[in-house]
Backbone as a printed PyTorch tensor [residue, N CA C, xyz], in Angstrom:
tensor([[[-14.8110,  14.9470,   5.2890],
         [-14.9310,  13.1420,   5.2220],
         [-15.7430,  13.7000,   6.9520]],

        [[-16.4050,  12.3370,   7.0220],
         [-17.3890,  12.1570,   8.2190],
         [-16.6260,  12.4750,   9.2710]],

        [[-17.2860,  13.1390,  10.4920],
         [-16.6580,  13.4720,  11.9150],
         [-17.2490,  12.3590,  12.4850]],

        [[-16.4240,  11.8470,  13.4400],
         [-16.6230,  10.3170,  14.3550],
         [-17.6310,  11.0750,  15.0720]],

        [[-18.8230,  10.5290,  15.5340],
         [-19.8380,  10.8770,  16.9410],
         [-18.8930,  10.3360,  17.8650]],

        [[-18.5130,   9.2640,  18.0260],
         [-17.9920,   8.3330,  19.0300],
         [-16.7280,   7.8230,  19.0160]],

        [[-15.7330,   7.5320,  20.0600],
         [-14.7670,   6.7050,  19.7140],
         [-14.3850,   5.3770,  20.4330]],

        [[-13.8410,   3.8160,  19.7830],
         [-14.3080,   2.9400,  20.6730],
         [-12.9270,   2.4910,  20.5710]],

        [[-12.2480,   2.2810,  21.3330],
         [-10.8040,   2.0740,  22.0120],
         [-10.6460,   0.4250,  22.5880]],

        [[-10.0200,  -0.2850,  21.0100],
         [-10.0890,  -1.9710,  21.4920],
         [ -8.3790,  -2.1320,  21.5910]],

        [[ -7.4760,  -1.0690,  21.3340],
         [ -6.0070,  -1.5670,  22.0730],
         [ -5.7470,  -2.6810,  22.4620]],

        [[ -4.9510,  -3.4830,  22.6120],
         [ -4.8650,  -4.6220,  23.4590],
         [ -6.1930,  -5.5840,  23.7640]],

        [[ -6.6800,  -5.5610,  23.2820],
         [ -7.8060,  -6.4110,  22.8920],
         [ -7.9120,  -7.7690,  22.4350]],

        [[ -7.8930,  -8.8430,  22.0960],
         [ -8.4250,  -9.9110,  21.0990],
         [ -8.8590, -10.5130,  20.7870]],

        [[ -9.3960, -10.7560,  19.7940],
         [-10.2870, -11.5560,  19.3050],
         [-10.5810, -12.5060,  19.9750]],

        [[-12.6050, -12.6620,  20.0070],
         [-13.3380, -12.0250,  19.6170],
         [-13.8470, -10.5520,  20.3500]],

        [[-13.5140,  -9.9700,  20.9360],
         [-13.6820,  -8.7270,  22.2950],
         [-13.8790,  -7.4390,  20.7190]],

        [[-12.8280,  -7.3780,  20.6130],
         [-13.4010,  -6.2300,  19.1780],
         [-14.0900,  -6.3160,  18.5420]],

        [[-14.3210,  -7.2440,  18.0410],
         [-15.7100,  -7.2210,  16.7580],
         [-16.9530,  -7.2730,  17.9930]],

        [[-16.7410,  -7.6570,  19.3180],
         [-18.1870,  -7.4830,  20.1640],
         [-18.4380,  -6.3140,  20.6260]],

        [[-17.6030,  -5.8460,  20.7380],
         [-17.5800,  -4.3190,  20.7460],
         [-17.7580,  -3.5310,  20.0710]],

        [[-17.1880,  -3.4480,  18.7580],
         [-17.6960,  -2.9780,  18.0180],
         [-19.4740,  -2.8180,  17.5630]],

        [[-19.8410,  -4.4330,  17.8270],
         [-21.2510,  -4.2390,  16.9880],
         [-21.9660,  -4.1350,  18.6730]],

        [[-21.6150,  -3.9460,  19.5750],
         [-22.6580,  -3.3630,  21.1990],
         [-22.6670,  -1.5900,  20.8340]],

        [[-21.6180,  -0.9570,  19.9960],
         [-21.2140,   0.1260,  20.2850],
         [-21.8410,   1.0040,  19.0690]],

        [[-22.2640,  -0.1640,  17.8240],
         [-22.5340,   0.1990,  16.5210],
         [-24.1920,   0.2110,  16.8800]],

        [[-24.4540,  -0.7520,  17.9700],
         [-26.1200,  -1.2510,  18.0190],
         [-26.7440,   0.1130,  18.9660]],

        [[-25.7110,   1.2570,  19.8760],
         [-26.0400,   1.9730,  20.4230],
         [-26.2950,   3.3560,  19.7920]],

        [[-25.4240,   3.3360,  18.4460],
         [-25.9480,   4.9310,  17.5740],
         [-26.8570,   5.1010,  16.9550]],

        [[-26.9700,   6.1820,  16.5670],
         [-28.4150,   6.1140,  15.2800],
         [-27.6360,   6.5220,  14.4140]],

        [[-28.7770,   6.0180,  13.1300],
         [-28.5210,   5.8990,  12.0310],
         [-27.7920,   7.4830,  11.3220]],

        [[-26.4850,   7.1350,  10.6560],
         [-25.3220,   7.7640,   9.8130],
         [-24.9910,   8.5050,  10.6580]],

        [[-24.9680,   8.1410,  11.8560],
         [-23.5450,   8.2430,  12.7350],
         [-22.0370,   7.6850,  12.6820]],

        [[-20.8330,   8.2830,  12.6080],
         [-19.5870,   7.7220,  12.4890],
         [-18.9720,   7.1550,  13.5390]],

        [[-18.7620,   5.9800,  13.7330],
         [-17.3020,   5.6660,  14.8270],
         [-15.9500,   5.4960,  14.3840]],

        [[-14.8460,   6.2060,  15.6810],
         [-14.0950,   5.5320,  14.9770],
         [-13.0310,   4.7740,  16.0180]],

        [[-12.7170,   3.7930,  15.8350],
         [-12.6580,   2.6750,  16.6720],
         [-10.7260,   2.4610,  15.7380]],

        [[-10.3570,   2.1010,  17.1790],
         [ -9.0740,   1.6500,  17.1500],
         [ -8.6850,   0.2110,  17.6190]],

        [[ -7.6510,  -0.5390,  16.8460],
         [ -7.6590,  -1.5700,  17.4680],
         [ -5.8490,  -2.4300,  17.0520]],

        [[ -5.7170,  -3.1090,  17.5180],
         [ -4.3820,  -3.5880,  17.0780],
         [ -4.2460,  -5.0130,  16.9380]],

        [[ -5.1320,  -5.9500,  17.9270],
         [ -5.3170,  -7.6880,  17.3300],
         [ -5.4370,  -7.6740,  15.4960]],

        [[ -4.3030,  -8.5030,  15.3310],
         [ -4.0540,  -8.7310,  13.7970],
         [ -5.5390,  -8.9730,  13.2280]],

        [[ -6.2480,  -9.7900,  13.8560],
         [ -7.9270, -10.5140,  13.2550],
         [ -8.7680,  -8.9590,  13.2910]],

        [[ -8.3040,  -8.6050,  13.7040],
         [ -9.0690,  -6.9870,  13.5140],
         [ -9.1710,  -6.6850,  12.5410]],

        [[ -8.4500,  -6.5580,  12.0160],
         [ -9.2270,  -6.0360,  10.1260],
         [ -9.9270,  -7.1080,   9.3610]],

        [[ -9.7130,  -8.2410,   9.4020],
         [-10.6850,  -9.3050,   8.6440],
         [-12.0680,  -9.5780,   8.9510]],

        [[-12.0650,  -9.6390,  10.7820],
         [-13.4500,  -9.9870,  11.7930],
         [-14.1190,  -8.2270,  11.0530]],

        [[-13.5650,  -6.9950,  10.8180],
         [-14.4210,  -5.8380,  10.8840],
         [-14.8230,  -6.0270,   9.5330]],

        [[-13.6190,  -6.5310,   8.6140],
         [-14.0170,  -5.9520,   7.4560],
         [-15.5520,  -7.0700,   6.7250]],

        [[-15.5610,  -8.1360,   7.6860],
         [-16.7360,  -9.2460,   7.1910],
         [-17.7430,  -8.8970,   8.0300]],

        [[-17.3440,  -8.0840,   9.5240],
         [-18.7480,  -7.4950,  10.1430],
         [-19.8960,  -6.8660,   9.4170]],

        [[-18.8040,  -5.5950,   8.8210],
         [-19.3950,  -4.6410,   8.2490],
         [-19.9650,  -4.8970,   6.9950]],

        [[-19.5330,  -5.7310,   5.9110],
         [-19.9590,  -6.5710,   4.9990],
         [-21.5050,  -6.7900,   5.8160]],

        [[-21.8380,  -7.6080,   6.4180],
         [-22.4970,  -9.1670,   6.9770],
         [-23.5420,  -8.0160,   7.4950]],

        [[-22.9400,  -6.5890,   8.1660],
         [-23.7170,  -5.8210,   8.8950],
         [-24.7100,  -4.7670,   7.9620]],

        [[-24.6530,  -4.6980,   6.4380],
         [-24.2150,  -3.4600,   5.9860],
         [-24.0430,  -2.1410,   6.3930]],

        [[-23.0140,  -2.0520,   7.0590],
         [-22.1720,  -0.7730,   7.7420],
         [-20.8970,  -0.6240,   6.4930]],

        [[-20.9290,   1.0230,   6.1040],
         [-19.7600,   1.2930,   5.6050],
         [-18.2650,   2.0140,   6.1870]],

        [[-17.6490,   0.8290,   5.9370],
         [-16.1860,   1.5170,   6.0990],
         [-15.8560,   2.7540,   5.5060]],

        [[-15.9170,   4.0260,   6.1740],
         [-15.7450,   4.9990,   5.5940],
         [-14.1730,   5.5540,   5.4650]],

        [[-12.9310,   4.8350,   6.1190],
         [-11.7570,   5.6470,   6.0760],
         [-10.5920,   4.1470,   6.9310]],

        [[ -9.8300,   3.7140,   6.7310],
         [ -9.2320,   2.7260,   7.6400],
         [ -7.6330,   3.1860,   7.1290]],

        [[ -7.0150,   3.1380,   7.9000],
         [ -5.4000,   3.1000,   8.2930],
         [ -4.7420,   2.4260,   8.9250]],

        [[ -3.5330,   1.8270,   8.6040],
         [ -2.7340,   1.0730,   8.9960],
         [ -1.6710,   1.9170,   9.8320]],

        [[ -1.0680,   1.8580,  11.4840],
         [  0.2940,   2.4670,  11.3360],
         [  1.1660,   1.2180,  12.4380]],

        [[  2.0100,   0.0980,  11.7850],
         [  2.3040,  -0.8940,  12.5770],
         [  1.3290,  -1.6580,  12.8190]],

        [[  1.3290,  -2.0290,  13.7210],
         [  0.6980,  -3.1500,  14.3380],
         [ -1.2110,  -2.0310,  15.0020]],

        [[ -0.7450,  -0.6280,  15.0090],
         [ -2.3640,   0.4030,  15.4860],
         [ -3.0140,   0.7040,  14.3920]],

        [[ -4.5900,   0.1400,  14.0260],
         [ -5.5480,   0.2810,  13.1190],
         [ -6.3600,   1.1130,  13.8490]],

        [[ -6.7810,   1.9430,  12.4110],
         [ -8.4190,   3.5230,  12.5600],
         [ -9.1620,   3.0670,  11.4240]],

        [[-10.1750,   2.6200,  12.0080],
         [-11.5990,   2.8370,  11.1960],
         [-11.8440,   3.7940,  11.3330]],

        [[-12.7630,   4.1900,  10.1510],
         [-14.5260,   5.3340,  10.7680],
         [-15.2160,   4.0930,   9.4820]],

        [[-16.1610,   4.3700,  10.6780],
         [-17.1540,   3.0200,  10.5800],
         [-18.5530,   4.0220,  10.5890]],

        [[-19.2290,   4.3170,   9.5910],
         [-20.6540,   4.7750,   9.6070],
         [-22.2380,   3.8490,   9.5480]],

        [[-22.7090,   4.2760,  10.6190],
         [-23.9760,   3.3480,  10.5240],
         [-25.1120,   3.3690,   9.6110]],

        [[-24.9770,   2.8590,   7.9690],
         [-26.0440,   3.3860,   7.1130],
         [-27.1800,   2.2090,   7.1860]],

        [[-27.0640,   1.2340,   8.4320],
         [-28.3640,   0.0630,   8.4470],
         [-28.6050,  -0.1890,  10.1140]],

        [[-30.1350,  -0.3260,   9.8440],
         [-30.2320,  -1.3750,  11.4970],
         [-29.7990,  -2.3380,  11.8750]]])
């Protein structure tokens, strides 16, 4: 499994803040890096999926535990 290079904590933040922070953080990472992201905004699940598809990034792993969600997202595109 990919090891996360960095972590982004979006717990307690609501749309559109988590996806904006995700975009900013991914822009700062090198190609091939994996980011671990935590969020609890229900909209984040769909927002992150569509963002990854639109930008060409890879969601390596997704887990949901109650309201808390965790993603591993690999930067595979600039």
